N, C-alpha and C positions, 0 to 999 in steps of 0.2 A: 495593594496587590491587584492585578488586572487579569481579566479573562484572556487578554492577548499575550500573556506571558508564555503560553504553551505554543505560540506561533514562532518558529525559529527561522531567522535569516530572511524575513520578508518585511522590512521596515516601511517601504513605500506602500505596500498593500495594506498594512495595518493602519497607516495614517489615512489612507483613502476611505477605508471601511469605518473608521472612527467618525469621519465627517458625515458619512451616510447615516450612521446610527443616530447622530445628534441632530439631524435635519428633521423637518416636519414629516410625520408619518405618511401623510397623503402624497408626499412627493417622492417617496421611496419606491423604486422598482420592486415588483413582487416576484420576479424570476431572475435568478442569478446563476451564472455558469462559472465555476472556479476551475481553471485549467492549470495543470502542472504535472511534471513527470511523476511517476510512481515514487513515493518516498519523499516528495517535496513538502508534505504536510498539508495537503489540500483538505483532508478530512478534519484536521485540527483547526484550519482557518474557518471551515464551515461551522463547526461547533462553537468556536469563539464568537463568530458573527451572530449566530443564533442566540448565544447567551447574552451578548450585549443588547440585542434587540428586545429580549424578554425581560431584562433586568431594569428596575427603576433607576438604578445608579449608572446605567449604560455599561456595566461591567468594570467600572473604574473606582470602586470604593476602596477604603483602607484594607478591608478583607473581602473575600469573595462572598457575595450574598447567597442565601439559600437557593434562590432561583438559578443563579449562575452555576452553582455546584451541581444542581440537578441536571441542568442542560449538558454540562461537560461530561457527566457520568451517564448520559442517555437515560435519565430517570424522570424527566419532566413530562407531565401529561400532555402538553401542547406541542412538544417537539418529537417528531417521529423520524426514525432513521431507517432507511432501506440499506442494509448491510450487503457486503459482497463476499460472504464467507463460503459461497458455493461457486461453481463454474459460471452459472448464469442466474440472473434475476428473472423469476418466472412471471408469466403474464398474470397469473392469479394473484401474486404478491403485489403487482402494480395496480391491478383492479381494486384490491383492498385499500391500498394507500390513496388512490384517486377518490374512492368513496369517503375515506376519512378526511381528505383535504377540503371537502365541502362543508364540514362541520365547523361551527363557531368555536373559537378557543374557549377553554373552560375557566382558566384563571389568569391568563396573560394577554398582552395586546395582539399577539400573532399565533396562528396555527402554522407551524414551520415544518416543512417536509425536507429532509436531507437525503439525497441519493448519493451514496459514497462513490459509485463508479458506474456511470450510465453506459459505458462500453460493455458492461456485463449483460445488457439487454439486447435481445434480437430486435431487428427493425420492426417486426409486427408488434412486439411488446412496447417499443418506444412510441409507436403510433397511438397507443392507448393514452399516453400522457398529453398528446398534442392539444386536444380540445381544452383540457384543464389549464395548460400553460398559455394557450391563446387568450382565455378568459378566466383567470384565476378568481376564486371566491374573494370577497372583499377583504377579509382578514387573514388570508392565506399567503404564505411566503414559500417559494420553492428555491432551494439551494442545491444545485446539481454539480457534481464533481466529475471531471474527465481528464484524461491525459492531454488532450488537445481539442481545439474547437472542431477539428475534422472528424472526431469520434462521434459527433452529435449530428443528427439529421438537420439539414439546412433549414427546414421548416420550423424546427424547434430552436435552433441556434439564433435565428434572426429575431426571436422574441425575447431573448435573454440579455441581461447585462453581463458582459464577460470580464472576468478578473484573471489575469495571467500571473502565475507564480514562477519563480526561478528556483534552481537547486540551491539550498543553503550552502554557505562556505564551510570549509572543513573545520575552522576554528569554532564557529557557532555550534556546529553539530557535536564537536568534541566536548564543549562546555555543557551542552544539554545532556549528553550521555553520562557525564560525571554526576550531574544533578540527579538524574533519574535512577542510575544504577549504583552509584558510589564506588565504581571500579577504580583501579589504579589509573592515573592520568595517562600513562604510556599506553595502556590497553585501549583507553578511550580514543587516543590519537590514531592508533592503528586501525581501530574500528571505523573511525570517521574517514580515514584515507582509503581503505579498501572498499568502503561502501560508496565512495565518490559523492558524498553529501546526501545519500539516501538515509533519511532519519530512521525509518523502520529497520532497515538492514543494519545500520550502525548499532542500534539497541540490541539487535539479535546477536551480532558478532561480539559485542562487549559482554553480554550476559551469558553467552553459551559457548564455552570453550570447544565443545565437540564440533560446532558449526565452523569455528575458525580453523580447527584442525582439518576438517573435511575440505575446506577451501585450499589450505596449504597443500594437501595431498593431491588435489586436482591440478593445481599449477605445476607441481613437481611431476605429475604423471604426463601432462602435456609436453613438458620439457624433455622427458625421457622417451617419448614416443618415436619409434623408428620404423614401424611396420604396420600393415593393416591389422595384423593379429593383436598388436599392442593397442591399437585404436578401438577394436571391438571389445576387448577385455575392459578397457577404461570406460567405454560407453556403458557397459553393463554395470560397472561399479557406480557410475554417476546415477543411473536410474534406480538402482537398489538403495543407494544412500538417500536419494530424494524421497522415495516411498517410505523408508524407515523414519526419516525426519518428520514427514507429514503425519504418519500414523501416531508417532509419539506426541506431536503437537495437538492433534485432534483428541487423543485420549486424555491429555491433561485438561483440555477445554471442557470435555464432557464431565470429568471428575469435579472440576471447579463449579460447573453449572449445577451438578447434583448436590454439592455441599451448600451452595447458595440457596437452592430450592428448599433443602432441609432447614436452613437457618431462617428463611422467610416464613416458613410454616411452623416454626417452633419445634422442630424435630431434631433429636440427637442422632449420631451416627448409628446407634444400636436400635433406634425405634423403627417399627414397621411402618411402611407408607400406608396411610388410611385408604380405604377402598375408593372414596370419591376423588382422591388425588393421584391414584395409580396411573391413569391414562396420561395425565400431564407429565408425571415423572418419567414414564416409559418413553414419551416423545423425545426426551432429552438424549436418549441413546438409540434412537430409531436407526436401523441398519442403513436404509436408503439415504437418510440425511448424513450419516457418518461417511458413507461412501462418497457422496458428492463433496463433502468438505475435504476428505483425503485427496480426492482428485484435484481440487482447487489448490491445496497446499503443495501437492506434488509438483504442479505446474509452477508455482511460485519458487519452489526450491530449484527446479530445472532452470528457471529464468536467472536465479542467482548464480548458478553454475555458468550459464552463458555470459553473464556480466563479468564473472571472474576471468573467463577465457578472453573476453574482449579486452580487459585491462592488460593482459599479457602482450597482446599485439599492439595495443596503444603505447605501451612502454617501448616496444621495438621501434615504433615510429618516432618516438622522442629521441632515441639514440641515432637512428638513421638521419634525422634532421638536425643533429648536433644541438638539441634544445635543452640539454640537461642543466645548463646554468640558469635557465628561467623556469623550467617545468620539472617538478620532481617526479621520480618514478613511483608508481603505486605499489608495485611488488618489489620493494627495495631489498628484501632479503635474498632475492634471486638475481641481483644485478649482474653478477658474473655470467650466469647462464643466459640471461637476456642479451648481454653483449655478444656472446657467441652466436646466439640465434640471429642477431642483427647482421653478423658477417655472412650468414648463409642466404639472406633474403634481400631482394630489392624492394623499393617502395611499392612497385606493382604487385609483387608477391604478397606483401603484407595486406594491401588493400583488398586483394582477392580473398584472403582469409577472413577479413573483417566483414566483407559482403556475404561470405558463406555463413558466418555466425548470424547475421541479420536474416538470411533466408531460412535458417533452421528455426529461428525465433518465430517467424511468420507461420511456418508450417505447423509448429507446435500449437500456436494460438488458434489455428484453424482445424484442430483435432486430428493432426497428422499422426501417423504411427510413431510413437515415441521412440521405440527401439531403432527402427530404420532411420529416422531423422537424426538421432544422436550418433549412430554408427557412420552414416554418410558424412556428417559434419566432421567428426574426428578423423576419418580417412582423408578428407580434403585438406586437413591441416598438416599432414605428414610432409 
């Protein structure tokens, strides 16, 4: 069993990183930039790379070593992960991790810092990293993830070894979904297809029927839209659904964290929290933190909705270009409706709508007014 088993559809990247891990420690670059679209598995590549670097067997034993398991589970004392479960990574979080990066590793060859998504940092926050990345401490390794090299300041990018990922193919994602969720193979195939190779979304679609249903209702709503009134009502439904999904996800996360907190501290569900642990326990459900996480997950849900709408017009383009014999439709259950839509639109019309979706995505990413942006987008699709 290998630490690389969790990396899906990236054989060339795995081969390259295996060679890096097996080379002399003094010859290994200390700053890495792993680039790939959201859902390509860049966080999994980062953790697998870290596990291989920290393990005596380079992550290639008959079974996963204790060190490898700890790294992959984010439990290793010398591997620190800056997560992106909120809208932005704050400057205080980065200062803390920079201070930690100067410390010697306690039990392993490397002190490894993984940043899950550097685009979550503001420019002034990213500048805090610059000096440490220019001159990293002797036994410190930085593994930074981003959607693209262009998401990283040139002054930082120029000092890093870049690894580019591609989106995994549908078959690889489908197999992985079956392994992880044990769902029916047909559901796994549908999840892999509608997620377009996005591993995280495929797992979500496969394991959560309500999310699949919401997506189907969205596509059906777009196809039924005939007036501005329809568009505004549908926009409201999309936003409400995104907020509801986000709140449910965050609530489940908080409950799981509270259960884990009790388990670690030897407390049952009925036990009172001891006085000395109450502040730490209360921090798990702090209102400000929950609000930030809900905002982040709401944006993720809205992005999934935009991705779904994008696939609809992508399917229209496939039909307009007579490419169905070589390229399958993503929304196959709506083939008849999509063919009717293709009769109404020219290539120029479809490209205009795809550009409108991209514009809406950019506005939402820049903290635009969610309601106005969604309503404007759907009105432009009529």
